[in-house]
C-alpha positions in Angstrom: -7.5 99.0 -35.7 -10.4 97.3 -33.8 -13.7 96.5 -35.8 -16.7 98.4 -35.4 -19.2 95.5 -34.2 -23.0 96.5 -34.4 -26.5 94.9 -34.1 -26.6 93.8 -37.7 -23.0 91.9 -37.9 -22.6 90.8 -34.4 -23.7 87.3 -35.1 -21.9 87.0 -38.2 -18.7 87.8 -36.5 -19.1 85.6 -33.5 -19.4 82.8 -35.7 -16.6 83.6 -37.9 -14.7 80.7 -36.7 -11.7 82.8 -34.9 -11.6 83.8 -31.4 -13.4 87.2 -30.9 -13.1 89.5 -28.3 -15.5 92.6 -28.0 -15.4 95.7 -26.0 -18.7 97.0 -25.0 -18.0 100.9 -24.3 -19.7 104.3 -24.8 -18.0 107.7 -25.6 -18.8 109.1 -22.2 -17.5 106.4 -20.3 -14.3 107.5 -18.6 -13.2 103.8 -18.0 -14.1 103.2 -21.2 -11.6 105.5 -22.6 -9.0 104.2 -20.5 -9.3 100.9 -21.9 -9.6 102.0 -25.2 -6.2 102.4 -26.5 -5.1 99.2 -25.0 -7.9 97.3 -27.2 -6.4 99.3 -30.4 -3.0 98.1 -29.3 -4.1 94.5 -29.1 -6.2 94.8 -32.2 -3.3 95.6 -34.4 -0.9 93.2 -32.5 -3.3 89.9 -32.8 -4.6 91.0 -36.2 -5.5 87.6 -38.3 -5.4 85.7 -35.1 -7.8 87.3 -32.9 -11.0 89.4 -34.1 -10.8 92.2 -31.8 -13.8 94.8 -32.1 -15.7 97.4 -30.0 -19.6 97.8 -29.7 -21.0 101.3 -29.0 -23.8 100.6 -26.3 -25.9 103.7 -27.3 -26.0 102.8 -31.0 -26.5 99.2 -30.6 -29.0 98.5 -27.9 -30.0 95.3 -29.5 -26.6 93.3 -29.1 -25.9 94.9 -25.7 -29.4 93.7 -24.4 -28.9 90.2 -25.8 -25.4 89.9 -24.1 -26.9 91.3 -20.9 -24.3 94.1 -21.0 -25.3 96.0 -17.5 -21.9 97.9 -16.9 -19.3 99.1 -19.2 -16.4 98.7 -20.1 -17.4 94.8 -20.6 -15.4 92.8 -22.8 -16.7 89.4 -23.9 -14.4 86.8 -25.3 -15.7 84.4 -27.8 -14.1 80.9 -29.2 -15.8 78.5 -31.6 -19.0 81.0 -31.4 -19.5 80.5 -27.4 -18.7 82.9 -24.5 -15.9 81.6 -22.7 -14.7 84.6 -20.6 -16.1 88.0 -19.6 -14.4 91.1 -18.0 -16.4 94.1 -16.7 -14.5 97.2 -15.7 -11.2 98.5 -16.8 -8.4 96.2 -17.1 -4.4 96.5 -17.3 -2.8 95.5 -20.6 -0.8 92.6 -19.4 -4.4 91.2 -17.9 -6.2 91.8 -21.0 -3.3 90.3 -23.2 -3.3 87.2 -20.9 -6.8 86.7 -21.5 -6.8 86.9 -25.5 -3.9 84.5 -25.2 -6.2 82.1 -23.5 -8.3 82.3 -26.5 -5.6 80.6 -28.7 
């Protein structure tokens, strides 16, 4: 299951030493609901190797602003605490999986 990431725990998770994938979403966002099952599947598939989490932009405006999130869904990819890739908009499972594999 994807980890819930908030304003309070974002920095701690990003600096955990593991690769991190963060899905910025909102419950009212149609494309976000299309991507959500893919994110959950990959969270289970990569458990223990990659931290995959979700940030509800309505509930966590601080981290959304600090990461310059302007459109959702936006998926950010971190390695070694640094942003290394970004996906704005819906994405297929195969394409998202390829981006996660690139983190390993």
